[in-house]
N, C-alpha and C positions, 0 to 999 in steps of 0.2 A: 467412650472417653479415653481409654488407654490407647486406642488406635490413633486418635488425633494428637494426643500428647507425644507419642513416639515420633510422629511425623514432624512435629514442631521441633523437638529436641534434635532430630537427625539433621534438619536443615540448618539450624543454628550452629551445631557442632561442625558441620561441613564448611560453613562460611568461616568460622574461627580458625579451623585447621588450615584452610586455604590461604588466609591472609596473614596469619601470625605464626612465628617460628618459636619453638621452645628449645632450650639448651639441651644438647645431646650429650650423654655420658656413655662411657664404654660399658658400664654395668647395667644400662637400661634394659637390654635384651634379657639378661638373667633375671632381673626383678620382674619383668613382664611375664616371663615363662612361669616363674614360681608363683606369683600372685594369681595368674590365670588358673593354674592348677588347683591352688587352695580354694579360690573363689568358686570354681566349678564343683569341687567336692562338697563344700559347705552348702552352697545354694542348692545343688542337686539333692542333697540329703534332706534339707528342710522342706523343699518343695514336694518331694516324694512323701514325707511324713505328713505334711499338711494336706496333701491330696488324698491320702488314706483317711485322715480325720474327716475331711469333707465328705468322702463317700460313705463313711459310717453314719454321719449325721443325716445324709440324704436317705439312707436305708431306714433309720429310726423315724424320720418324718413320714416315710411311706407307711411304716407299721402303724404309727399313731393315727394318721389320717384314715387308713383302711379300717382300723378298729372303731373309729368314730362313726364312719359310715355304717358299719355292721351294727353298732349299738342303736343307731337311729332306726334301722330296719327292724331290729328285734323288739323294740318298744312297740312297734305296730301290732305285735301279737298280744300285748297286754291290754291296750286300749287306744282308741284314736286320740283321746285327749292327752294321754301320757306321751304319745308320739309327737304331738304338737308342742308340748312343753319341752321335751328334750331337743326338739328342732330349734326352739328359741335359744336354748342354752348353747348348743353347738354353733348356731348361726352367729351369736354374739361373739363367740370365741374366734371364729374365722373372719368375721367382718373387721374385728380389731386388727388382725394381721394385715388385711388388705388395705385398710384405711391408714394405718401407721407405716405401711410398706416395710415391715420388719417381721420376718418369719420367727425371730427369736424373742418377740415381745413378751410372751407368756413365760419365758425363762428368766428374763431380766426384771420382770415385774410380778407382783403377786397375782396368782391365778386360782380361781375356785371352780373351774369347769368340771373337773373330775369329782370334786366334793358335791357340787350341785346335782350332777347326774346320779351319784350314789344316794343322795337324800331323796331324790325323786323316785328312784327305784324302791326305796324303803317305804315311801308313802303309798306307792301303788300295790305293794305286795303284803304290807303289814296286816295281819289278822284277816286275810282273804283266802278263800278256797280257790286254788288255781288249777286249771286243767293241765293235762300232761304236756301239751304244746307250750303252754305258758311257763311251766316249770323249766322246760328246756330253754326257752327264751331268756328266763332269768339267769340260768347258769351261764348261758353264752354271754350275756351282758356283764356278769361278774368277771368272766375270763377276759373280756375285752378291756374292762376297767383295770384289771391287774396288768395286762400287757401295756396299756397306755401309761400306767404309772412307772413301769420299768423303762419304757422308751423315753419318758420324760426325764427320769433320773439320768439315763445314759446321755441324753442330749445336753443336759446341764453340765455334766462332767466333761463332755467333749467340747462344749462351748467355752469352758474355762481353761482348756488345754492350749495355752498360747506359747509362742516362742519367748523364752526368757530374755530379759534386757541384755544380759551379758553376751548371749549368742548374737543378738542384733548388733551389739557393738563390734564383735569380731567380723561380722559380715560387712558392716559399714567401713571398717578399717581396711579390709581387703579390697573393697570396691574403690576406696580413695587411692590406695596404692596402685591398683590396676589402671585407674584413669590417669594418674600422674605419670606412670611409666609409659602409658600409651601416648601421652602428649609429647614425650621426648622423641618419638619417632619423627624424622623430618617429613614435612608435607607442605611447606610454604610454597605456593604457586604450583603445586602438583595436584592436579584435579583428581586422578584416580586414588592417590594416597589419601587425600582429604576425605573423599567419599568413603573409603574403606575404614578409616579411623572413626569417622562420624557414625558409621553403621555399627562398628564394634562398641563404641561408647554408648550408643542408643540401646543396644541390646543389654548392656549392663544395667542401665536405668530401668529397662523393661523387666528384667529379672527381679530387681528390688521391688518394683510396683506389683508384679505378679505375686511375689512372696508375701508382701504386705496384705494384698487382697485375700489370699488364702488364709493368712493368720487371723484376719478380722472377719472371715467367713462372708466376704462380699463378692466372691467370684461366682458368677452365674446365680446371684441371689434370687432373682425372679423365678428361675427354673425350679429350684428346690423349695422356695418359700411361697411366694405370692401365687404362682400358678397352681400349686398343690392345694392351697387354701381356696382359691377360686373354683377349683374342680368340685370341692365339697359343696360350696354354695350353689353351683350349677345343678348338683343332684337334688338339692332341696327345692330349687326353682323349677325342676322338671326338664332342664336342658340336657341332662345326662340320664 
């Protein structure tokens, strides 16, 4: 979507800059230099921070999904019926993610996945004499549930770590100043100048879109969300 939007913006701006002239001022070059410098610093800092946040969430999702897979396999040491029951619980969890196309669905809505698994574990082990391997399986499941809970809390905190409105206002103001001073550079009926101005202006819009996608965690969403969830479902269906 971003690719097509930038192409359309580039063509429109190239046409505008080619056929229309804007008033030129002596101070336009100074404003252009200063605004470019400030915009690059602010945008670069926020993109780097949001990129780091995105990577942390991806790591937490990997941990959560890995522990879910391990929990499913460990329940097999308790009984076949308990493994089928935990399979239904985990399948419901990931099918919701795939159907809603939202990896963060269980963070923005109430989720009882971990509670249901914990209750199932209690039912399967309460007042029963377990073998040594079953004891180890129970301990491993409890460790997995603990890691999943920590990962979930971390993802909720990272999910809420958005760019404040005031900082967005600063970025938008710098972008407007930059686009305005860029428009003051003569380009009427100058093909190369129009193309370069359009390319520069398109990059500014692209940076804003990119930063917004990072902030809303929509950058490569399918890679860290839906595909990871689908991988768990493939394990249950025997494809993995």
